[in-house]
Every structure is written in structure tokens, then in C-alpha cells.
Phi, psi and omega in degrees: 000331180301319178299317179295320180295316179296320178299314181296320177297320176299319177297319179298317179302312182294314185292332186248005179052054179231169172238119178281122182269334184198136175219137183214175173266129185248336186276209185299330176294322176293329178276356177069035169213066179287150171269167182303332182256016180295138173269183180259114181264087184269126178237142180218157176246132184227165171236151176261171174299150183307321181300330178296324180283334181271350183286150174282344176278140179281142172255151177302145181262008178206159175232122178242145182228147177296147176296128186213127177052049178070007181252122174247100189242133167205159182220160180239142176291147182303325180298316178298314181300316180296321177297318180294320177298319179302327178271005182062035176295136187293324189303310178302323178299317180294313181303315183293342179261003179298136177281352181247107182250127179263326180211145173208134181258119170039065176060025184301313183302311181298316180294318180291323178300319177300318178296319180303325183299332180284342187243352181296126178236111187306316182300318178302315183287322176298315178298323178301308182290327176295319177298320177296314180298317179294320177299318178295321177295322180289331182277353174115167180232168177247105181055041177081003180238147176243127178287139183300327180299329181295328176298314181292322179296320178298319180296312182296317180296318180302313183287331174296319183285327186259354179058030180234000000 
């Protein structure tokens, strides 16, 4: 499947005139406990041509694609990622720690991780995970137990819906 994912990412680069700087697995496979029916949650960070950033017209800050053939792929523009890191948003920190990397451009992960260390704020991230836990408790339990995967699924769903 990795070959198929890399091929698809290459198609996305060509079709959208972007350069993917980093791509990883974000879902349950990235957390290393996939279920038999888990899809591949591929997330990527990309850059556009320089002229797009110099233009007075806004470009979209993300690319979303319909789930197709077990692939759930979406990406964020580097400008969006940097803004989120500045706010200590949890998602970029999680992506950079994924053990499954599909693409990386010239030490991008290492360089961005160094930058992240300057902006990581523990309280913001604790509140993020506490919110996920409380949300999971509110949505119900199964015989008094909550499966850990549901916490991660709530997190991924939240960020998909809120683009944050």
C-alpha cells in the first residue's frame, strides 16, 4: 500500500502544482493499533510556488480528497502549519511524531521539529487531550469502558471538521 500512497501523492503534486514537504500516517495505523477495517489516514504538508504566496489573492490553505480505495488523504499548506505551530496546536506535533513517513523533503521533519520546540505549550496540549477525553465520555461508553481508539478517532474527526 505504501507504493500506492506514494504514487497518489505524486499525482496530487502534479495536479495541484504543489511540492509535498512531508507526508505521514495520522490515524490508527500511525498510532500503531489499526483495526482490520482501518483505512490509511495520510496527512501531508505542502508548499505552493512562490508567486502564490506573493499574490494578493488568497490560495486555499488545505487540500481535501474524498476517501477512495481505503485512502483518506488531505494536506495543509506550510503557511497554515506554521500558524498552527505558533498557537501550539497539537496536530502538527502529532504528525511529526508519526512512525510511518511516506515522503520527506530534505530534512524537513527534523527542521520543523526543532522549530516546534520553541512553540510547544504544555497547557494547550493537555487541554486538547482533556477535551477529547471528556467528549468521549459524553458520547457514551461500551459496558462502562471506552476504547482508546475512540479518543484518537474523536481527535482526528475534530480536526478534519475544524481544519485546525
